[in-house]
VOPAGU-2260 file (C-alpha; in pm, 1 decimal, decimal comma):
REM VOPAGU-2260
SITE   aa  ch    i         X         Y         Z
SITE  MET   A    0   13837,8   24335,3   12457,2
SITE  SER   A    1   14138,1   24318,9   12225,4
SITE  THR   A    2   14360,4   24218,3   12519,9
SITE  ALA   A    3   14133,2   23924,8   12600,8
SITE  LEU   A    4   14123,9   23817,8   12237,8
SITE  ASP   A    5   14501,1   23838,3   12203,6
SITE  LYS   A    6   14548,6   23634,0   12520,1
SITE  PHE   A    7   14332,0   23343,3   12407,6
SITE  GLN   A    8   14388,1   23339,1   12031,4
SITE  ARG   A    9   14501,8   23004,9   11889,2
SITE  LEU   A   10   14381,6   22801,8   12187,3
SITE  GLU   A   11   14243,2   22470,9   12064,1
SITE  ALA   A   12   14049,6   22178,7   12209,0
SITE  MET   A   13   13901,4   21851,1   12096,8
SITE  ALA   A   14   13522,6   21857,7   12113,1
SITE  LEU   A   15   13207,5   21682,3   11996,0
SITE  TRP   A   16   12993,8   21872,0   11743,1
SITE  ARG   A   17   12663,3   21815,1   11572,2
SITE  ASP   A   18   12494,1   22056,9   11336,8
SITE  THR   A   19   12136,6   21933,6   11392,7
SITE  PRO   A   20   11960,1   21750,0   11677,9
SITE  GLU   A   21   11923,1   21443,5   11453,8
SITE  ALA   A   22   12287,1   21430,7   11346,0
SITE  GLN   A   23   12542,9   21207,7   11510,6
SITE  ARG   A   24   12808,4   21381,9   11716,8
SITE  ARG   A   25   13148,8   21392,2   11551,8
SITE  ASP   A   26   13500,6   21463,2   11672,3
SITE  VAL   A   27   13614,3   21815,1   11587,3
SITE  ILE   A   28   13875,9   22070,8   11683,4
SITE  VAL   A   29   13756,1   22398,4   11834,4
SITE  SER   A   30   13983,9   22701,4   11807,7
SITE  LEU   A   31   13950,0   23066,7   11903,6
SITE  GLY   A   32   14005,8   23336,3   11644,7
SITE  ASP   A   33   13928,8   23704,9   11595,8
SITE  ALA   A   34   13597,0   23724,4   11785,9
SITE  THR   A   35   13500,5   23387,6   11639,6
SITE  LEU   A   36   13489,6   23028,7   11750,1
SITE  VAL   A   37   13602,9   22805,5   11464,9
SITE  ILE   A   38   13497,0   22440,3   11437,0
SITE  LYS   A   39   13721,2   22223,9   11217,0
SITE  ASP   A   40   13736,3   21857,5   11130,3
SITE  THR   A   41   14043,0   21648,5   11206,8
SITE  ASN   A   42   14180,4   21733,9   10860,8
SITE  ASP   A   43   14178,0   22104,3   10953,8
SITE  ARG   A   44   13882,8   22185,9   10725,5
SITE  ALA   A   45   13650,0   22452,4   10865,8
SITE  LEU   A   46   13299,7   22322,4   10933,4
SITE  ALA   A   47   13145,7   22624,0   11104,3
SITE  HIS   A   48   13226,6   22969,8   11238,3
SITE  TRP   A   49   13040,8   23103,9   11540,9
SITE  SER   A   50   13047,0   23469,2   11637,5
SITE  LEU   A   51   13162,2   23488,8   12001,3
SITE  PRO   A   52   12895,3   23745,8   12100,2
SITE  ALA   A   53   12632,0   23495,3   11985,8
SITE  VAL   A   54   12775,0   23191,6   12168,3
SITE  ARG   A   55   12556,2   23066,4   12453,6
SITE  ARG   A   56   12616,1   22797,0   12715,1
SITE  GLN   A   57   12346,2   22536,5   12764,8
SITE  ASN   A   58   12460,3   22400,1   13102,7
SITE  SER   A   59   12637,2   22661,7   13312,0
SITE  GLY   A   60   12861,9   22507,0   13577,0
SITE  THR   A   61   12830,6   22151,3   13441,0
SITE  LEU   A   62   13081,0   21942,7   13246,3
SITE  PRO   A   63   13116,5   21865,2   12966,7
SITE  ALA   A   64   13035,9   22223,2   12873,3
SITE  VAL   A   65   12776,1   22249,7   12597,6
SITE  PHE   A   66   12774,8   22562,1   12380,2
SITE  PHE   A   67   12544,1   22666,0   12095,8
SITE  PRO   A   68   12500,0   22966,4   11863,5
SITE  ASP   A   69   12222,0   23199,1   11975,1
SITE  GLY   A   70   11894,9   23107,4   11805,3
SITE  ASP   A   71   11994,7   22751,3   11714,1
SITE  GLU   A   72   12009,9   22520,3   12016,6
SITE  GLY   A   73   12008,7   22223,1   11779,8
SITE  GLU   A   74   12370,8   22289,6   11680,0
SITE  THR   A   75   12603,0   22220,1   11971,6
SITE  ILE   A   76   12961,5   22157,0   12073,0
SITE  GLU   A   77   13062,7   21965,7   12385,6
SITE  ILE   A   78   13399,5   22037,4   12546,7
SITE  GLY   A   79   13516,1   21807,8   12824,7
SITE  GLU   A   80   13703,2   21863,7   13148,8
SITE  ASP   A   81   14036,3   21790,1   12978,2
SITE  HIS   A   82   14011,0   22133,1   12817,3
SITE  LEU   A   83   13907,7   22357,3   13106,9
SITE  GLU   A   84   14138,9   22632,2   12979,6
SITE  VAL   A   85   13943,3   22655,2   12654,1
SITE  ILE   A   86   13607,8   22646,8   12834,1
SITE  GLU   A   87   13719,9   22931,2   13059,3
SITE  ALA   A   88   13853,5   23122,3   12759,1
SITE  ILE   A   89   13520,9   23096,9   12578,1
SITE  GLU   A   90   13336,7   23216,2   12889,2
SITE  GLN   A   91   13570,2   23512,6   12936,0
SITE  LEU   A   92   13561,2   23609,2   12570,2
SITE  ARG   A   93   13181,7   23586,3   12558,1
SITE  LYS   A   94   13162,0   23829,4   12848,2
SITE  ALA   A   95   13431,2   24054,6   12704,6
SITE  VAL   A   96   13268,1   24097,6   12365,9
SITE  ALA   A   97   12919,0   24131,1   12514,5
SITE  ARG   A   98   13001,0   24371,8   12803,3
SITE  PRO   A   99   12816,9   24703,8   12751,6
SITE  THR   A  100   13003,3   25032,3   12780,3
SITE  LYS   A  101   12903,8   25393,4   12735,0
SITE  ASN   A  102   13046,7   25375,8   12384,3
SITE  SER   A  103   12894,6   25038,4   12301,8
SITE  GLY   A  104   12630,5   25183,2   12070,3
SITE  ARG   A  105   12891,5   25373,8   11871,8
SITE  LEU   A  106   13120,5   25069,7   11872,9
SITE  ARG   A  107   12841,7   24840,8   11754,0
SITE  LYS   A  108   12766,2   25070,3   11463,2
SITE  GLY   A  109   13134,3   25082,2   11376,4
SITE  VAL   A  110   13163,7   24704,0   11383,9
SITE  ILE   A  111   12857,7   24663,8   11161,7
SITE  ALA   A  112   12991,3   24922,5   10919,1
SITE  ALA   A  113   13334,4   24759,5   10911,4
SITE  THR   A  114   13181,8   24415,5   10862,4
SITE  THR   A  115   12962,1   24541,1   10580,1
SITE  LEU   A  116   13253,4   24713,5   10409,1
SITE  GLY   A  117   13463,1   24400,6   10446,7
SITE  ILE   A  118   13194,5   24185,7   10289,9
SITE  LEU   A  119   13144,6   24436,9   10010,7
SITE  GLY   A  120   13516,8   24410,5    9950,2
SITE  LEU   A  121   13480,4   24035,7    9920,9
SITE  GLY   A  122   13206,0   24088,5    9665,6
SITE  VAL   A  123   13432,4   24310,8    9456,8
SITE  PHE   A  124   13748,1   24103,6    9468,7
SITE  TRP   A  125   13615,5   23748,1    9495,5
SITE  LEU   A  126   13463,0   23557,5    9212,6
SITE  PRO   A  127   13085,0   23516,6    9261,1
SITE  GLY   A  128   13129,4   23143,8    9319,3
SITE  ALA   A  129   13375,7   23207,2    9601,3
SITE  LEU   A  130   13134,0   23448,8    9766,1
SITE  VAL   A  131   12854,6   23190,6    9746,4
SITE  ASN   A  132   13082,2   22927,3    9897,9
SITE  HIS   A  133   13175,0   23162,6   10180,8
SITE  ALA   A  134   12810,3   23240,4   10255,0
SITE  LEU   A  135   12721,4   22870,9   10258,1
SITE  ARG   A  136   13001,8   22800,8   10504,0
SITE  VAL   A  137   12906,8   23064,0   10759,3
SITE  VAL   A  138   12526,2   23088,3   10742,8
SITE  PRO   A  139   12374,1   22919,4   11051,8
SITE  ASN   A  140   12119,4   22640,7   11027,1
SITE  VAL   A  141   11850,7   22859,9   11178,3
SITE  ALA   A  142   11883,3   23098,3   10880,4
SITE  ARG   A  143   11856,5   22807,7   10635,5
SITE  GLN   A  144   11543,4   22687,0   10812,6
SITE  THR   A  145   11387,6   23033,4   10806,6
SITE  ILE   A  146   11457,1   23075,0   10434,5
SITE  GLY   A  147   11315,3   22729,3   10363,4
SITE  GLN   A  148   11002,0   22802,8   10567,7
SITE  ASP   A  149   10954,9   23131,8   10381,9
SITE  MET   A  150   10986,8   22953,9   10047,2
SITE  MET   A  151   10741,7   22686,2   10155,3
SITE  GLN   A  152   10484,2   22950,2   10247,9
SITE  LEU   A  153   10541,6   23137,8    9921,7
SITE  THR   A  154   10456,5   22827,5    9717,6
SITE  THR   A  155   10089,2   22893,1    9787,3
SITE  ARG   A  156   10106,7   23180,7    9535,7
SITE  LEU   A  157   10203,5   22929,4    9267,4
SITE  THR   A  158   10019,3   22613,0    9369,1
SITE  GLY   A  159    9731,9   22709,7    9594,5
SITE  GLN   A  160    9700,2   22596,7    9954,8
SITE  HIS   A  161    9910,6   22301,2   10061,4
SITE  CYS   A  162    9734,8   21967,4   10095,2
SITE  ARG   A  163    9625,1   21902,0   10451,4
SITE  SER   A  164    9412,9   21636,6   10615,0
SITE  THR   A  165    9362,8   21555,6   10980,8
SITE  ASP   A  166    9376,5   21186,2   10893,8
SITE  ALA   A  167    9717,3   21229,2   10727,6
SITE  ILE   A  168    9898,7   21421,3   11002,7
SITE  ALA   A  169   10042,0   21107,3   11160,5
SITE  ALA   A  170   10134,1   20966,4   10818,0
SITE  VAL   A  171   10331,6   21277,1   10720,2
SITE  ASP   A  172   10506,3   21276,0   11056,1
SITE  ALA   A  173   10596,7   20908,3   11013,1
SITE  LEU   A  174   10737,4   20971,6   10664,3
SITE  GLN   A  175   10944,2   21266,0   10788,6
SITE  LYS   A  176   11094,2   21058,3   11067,4
SITE  ARG   A  177   11152,2   20758,7   10840,9
SITE  LEU   A  178   11342,1   20967,5   10584,1
SITE  LYS   A  179   11500,7   21205,9   10839,7
SITE  VAL   A  180   11348,2   21511,3   10672,3
SITE  ARG   A  181   11249,2   21803,5   10894,4
SITE  VAL   A  182   10940,0   21899,9   10693,1
SITE  ILE   A  183   10760,6   21728,7   10403,4
SITE  THR   A  184   10473,0   21923,8   10248,7
SITE  VAL   A  185   10244,3   21790,9    9975,8
SITE  ILE   A  186   10143,0   22054,9    9721,4
SITE  PRO   A  187    9838,7   22021,3    9494,4
SITE  SER   A  188    9981,3   22135,3    9160,2
SITE  ALA   A  189   10286,4   22253,3    8962,1
SITE  LEU   A  190   10501,8   21960,7    9072,8
SITE  ARG   A  191   10498,8   21593,4    8976,8
SITE  GLU   A  192   10790,6   21467,9    9182,9
SITE  ALA   A  193   10970,2   21658,3    9461,6
SITE  VAL   A  194   11206,1   21949,5    9519,7
SITE  ALA   A  195   11437,0   22016,9    9812,7
SITE  LEU   A  196   11435,1   22351,3    9993,7
SITE  PRO   A  197   11686,0   22493,7   10242,1
SITE  GLY   A  198   11654,0   22381,4   10601,9
SITE  ASN   A  199   11586,5   22012,1   10525,5
SITE  ILE   A  200   11241,9   22080,8   10376,8
SITE  VAL   A  201   11094,8   21891,1   10081,2
SITE  LEU   A  202   10795,0   21977,2    9864,1
SITE  LEU   A  203   10624,7   21663,2    9734,9
SITE  GLY   A  204   10387,6   21671,2    9438,4
SITE  ARG   A  205   10031,2   21543,0    9470,8
SITE  ASP   A  206   10087,8   21295,8    9187,0
SITE  ALA   A  207   10370,8   21136,0    9382,9
SITE  VAL   A  208   10131,2   21018,2    9652,5
SITE  GLU   A  209    9818,2   20955,8    9444,0
SITE  ASP   A  210    9941,5   20784,4    9127,6
SITE  TYR   A  211   10145,0   20495,4    9268,0
SITE  GLU   A  212   10062,3   20183,6    9463,3
SITE  GLU   A  213   10370,4   20183,6    9685,5
SITE  PRO   A  214   10495,2   20449,4    9928,0
SITE  ASP   A  215   10849,1   20367,5    9814,2
SITE  VAL   A  216   10789,6   20579,8    9504,6
SITE  ALA   A  217   10699,7   20893,0    9701,3
SITE  ALA   A  218   10988,4   20825,9    9937,5
SITE  GLY   A  219   11213,0   20778,4    9634,9
SITE  PHE   A  220   11118,5   21118,7    9496,8
SITE  VAL   A  221   11214,3   21274,3    9831,7
SITE  VAL   A  222   11550,1   21095,1    9843,2
SITE  ALA   A  223   11623,7   21179,4    9478,8
SITE  ALA   A  224   11539,6   21548,6    9528,6
SITE  GLN   A  225   11770,9   21584,6    9825,4
SITE  THR   A  226   12045,1   21387,3    9652,3
SITE  ALA   A  227   12025,1   21606,9    9341,9
SITE  SER   A  228   12043,4   21920,9    9557,5
SITE  PRO   A  229   12244,3   21844,0    9872,4
SITE  ASP   A  230   12251,9   22213,2    9965,3
SITE  PRO   A  231   11940,8   22381,9    9820,2
SITE  LEU   A  232   12052,1   22722,0    9945,3
SITE  ARG   A  233   12332,6   22715,5    9688,5
SITE  GLY   A  234   12080,5   22724,4    9405,0
SITE  VAL   A  235   11900,8   23021,1    9559,3
SITE  LEU   A  236   12223,0   23219,4    9598,6
SITE  GLU   A  237   12344,1   23134,2    9249,6
SITE  SER   A  238   12008,9   23253,1    9110,2
SITE  GLY   A  239   12036,1   23581,2    9296,8
SITE  GLY   A  240   12392,1   23672,1    9201,5
SITE  ILE   A  241   12641,1   23858,6    9419,4
SITE  SER   A  242   12374,6   24080,7    9575,9
SITE  ALA   A  243   12194,3   23778,4    9723,3
SITE  SER   A  244   12508,1   23647,3    9894,4
SITE  LEU   A  245   12593,1   23994,5   10025,1
SITE  ARG   A  246   12244,9   24041,4   10166,5
SITE  LEU   A  247   12250,0   23700,5   10333,3
SITE  LEU   A  248   12588,0   23773,3   10490,3
SITE  THR   A  249   12489,2   24117,0   10617,4
SITE  SER   A  250   12126,2   24062,5   10721,8
SITE  GLY   A  251   12067,2   23687,3   10730,5
SITE  THR   A  252   11771,6   23724,8   10491,5
SITE  LEU   A  253   11695,2   23703,4   10120,5
SITE  PRO   A  254   11447,4   23911,8    9917,2
SITE  GLU   A  255   11103,3   23762,1    9870,5
SITE  ALA   A  256   11110,5   23826,6    9495,6
SITE  LEU   A  257   11421,7   23609,8    9462,6
SITE  LEU   A  258   11262,8   23325,2    9658,4
SITE  VAL   A  259   10950,4   23330,3    9440,7
SITE  ARG   A  260   11154,6   23344,9    9120,5
SITE  HIS   A  261   11366,6   23051,3    9232,9
SITE  LEU   A  262   11056,0   22848,8    9316,9
SITE  GLU   A  263   10920,7   22916,0    8968,6
SITE  ASP   A  264   11249,0   22791,2    8822,8
SITE  LEU   A  265   11238,2   22477,3    9038,8
SITE  PHE   A  266   10885,7   22395,0    8923,1
SITE  ALA   A  267   10961,8   22465,2    8556,4
SITE  THR   A  268   11297,1   22287,6    8532,8
SITE  PRO   A  269   11334,8   21908,1    8513,2
SITE  PRO   A  270   11509,1   21757,3    8816,8
SITE  ARG   A  271   11887,2   21770,7    8799,4
SITE  ALA   A  272   12042,2   21443,3    8685,9
SITE  THR   A  273   12230,9   21250,4    8952,6
SITE  ALA   A  274   12498,9   20990,5    8889,1
SITE  ASP   A  275   12359,5   20638,3    8927,7
SITE  GLU   A  276   12615,1   20538,7    9190,2
SITE  THR   A  277   12533,9   20847,8    9397,6
SITE  LEU   A  278   12161,4   20776,5    9380,6
SITE  ILE   A  279   12209,0   20410,5    9469,6
SITE  ALA   A  280   12417,4   20504,9    9773,0
SITE  ALA   A  281   12155,8   20757,6    9887,0
SITE  PHE   A  282   11872,9   20503,7    9868,4
SITE  GLU   A  283   12082,5   20250,4   10055,3
SITE  GLU   A  284   12165,2   20501,9   10326,9
SITE  ARG   A  285   11796,7   20590,7   10376,4
SITE  ARG   A  286   11696,2   20222,6   10346,3
SITE  VAL   A  287   11447,2   20288,7   10066,6
SITE  ARG   A  288   11385,9   20043,1    9783,1
SITE  LEU   A  289   11512,4   20183,5    9454,0
SITE  LYS   A  290   11332,5   19961,1    9204,4
SITE  PRO   A  291   10982,0   20112,8    9254,5
SITE  TYR   A  292   11127,5   20460,8    9201,1
SITE  ALA   A  293   11323,3   20350,4    8892,9
SITE  LEU   A  294   11010,4   20198,8    8735,9
SITE  ALA   A  295   10810,1   20511,9    8818,3
SITE  MET   A  296   11066,8   20715,9    8627,1
SITE  ASP   A  297   11050,5   20475,4    8330,5
SITE  PRO   A  298   10781,0   20203,7    8338,4
SITE  SER   A  299   10964,7   20013,5    8063,5
SITE  GLY   A  300   11277,0   20004,5    8277,9
SITE  GLU   A  301   11500,6   20063,0    7976,6
SITE  SER   A  302   11653,6   20395,9    8074,9
SITE  THR   A  303   11673,0   20306,5    8443,9
SITE  LEU   A  304   11800,8   19950,7    8400,9
SITE  PRO   A  305   12135,5   20025,4    8574,5
SITE  LEU   A  306   11941,7   20142,4    8879,5
SITE  ILE   A  307   11716,1   19838,4    8876,9
SITE  GLU   A  308   12003,8   19594,5    8843,2
SITE  ALA   A  309   12211,6   19756,3    9116,2
SITE  ALA   A  310   11922,9   19845,8    9344,6
SITE  PRO   A  311   11963,5   19759,6    9711,4
SITE  PHE   A  312   11669,5   19612,3    9900,3
SITE  THR   A  313   11499,6   19444,9    9604,0
SITE  GLU   A  314   11286,7   19245,2    9845,3
SITE  GLU   A  315   11057,9   19379,6   10115,6
SITE  LEU   A  316   11233,5   19594,1   10371,6
SITE  PRO   A  317   11231,8   19484,8   10735,2
SITE  GLU   A  318   11106,1   19835,2   10808,0
SITE  PRO   A  319   10852,3   19956,4   10549,6
SITE  VAL   A  320   10860,2   20319,1   10441,7
SITE  LEU   A  321   10504,5   20351,5   10572,6
SITE  SER   A  322   10245,9   20112,2   10709,3
SITE  ASP   A  323    9948,3   20036,1   10483,3
SITE  ARG   A  324    9723,8   20246,5   10707,2
SITE  TYR   A  325    9952,4   20548,4   10688,9
SITE  TRP   A  326   10002,4   20511,3   10313,9
SITE  VAL   A  327    9626,7   20511,4   10252,2
SITE  ALA   A  328    9593,6   20820,3   10472,3
SITE  LEU   A  329    9874,0   20998,5   10287,2
SITE  GLN   A  330    9716,8   20919,4    9949,9
SITE  GLY   A  331    9405,7   21105,7   10061,7
SITE  ILE   A  332    9582,8   21414,2   10194,1
SITE  CYS   A  333    9469,3   21637,1    9905,6
SITE  GLY   A  334    9107,4   21522,0    9916,1
SITE  SER   A  335    8902,8   21446,2    9608,9
């Protein structure tokens, strides 16, 4: 295996990468390292690291070759026929690192032990912030989604069962698609506005859908929550200290007690302040009217006047956040 790795190290190719099915493909550089496939932007900044044993090919024998990390077919890279040498190298290396031998069980244990010791070394010598940053760089999207789903399920201990209504299923789906959020869940208590969870999941408070006349307010809470916390997993890891980052790196999971404690903190702490210009840009990108949200935050408009004055889309949007029928259905999602 080491001979194969040495032979192909430092090979590079231009490719197209997207980290989620909804994301636009972007130009990247793919390079081969020590049992890893590294994806970098054109400024040589690392965007993702894939373990070669976990790399899978989506379209064997077809070009451009499409690869993905095992367990997350939504994240892909496409390598064209101009880089056949790199495609062949990836295929050979995948087979080399995955080929079983009579000593493979012993080798696997040794690799795991070495990896764990290496990560423990990082925990000793790195500052906690550096360890968090490293974990955030290498954790796959599927792990983020799993952690977010676990947190969403754990909220029932704090809020009771999530609000559900057959009549509102289509409305929730429409709002998710409109705002490009993977999951939006309305919870009956403990939350007035919204909080963002890992894996592109948002918890939306019951008041956000029941107390306002326009769906733009609820949509605004979603946009504001994700803008205030662009990577919600960071908050979880920072709450858990070094041990949380080490556990995520070694097992891909986080302790349930940490997730519950972080949820309690999210519900008890006021939303993080976001710079006006950042918030304005986020609303413009999602094509959501900002003025209804600004007035919901301060009905007098005094403290949110800069947002109101600079708000994009002050008139009706060509594409409403929700139709009237869907908005009425969403307002009734929690029942009476």
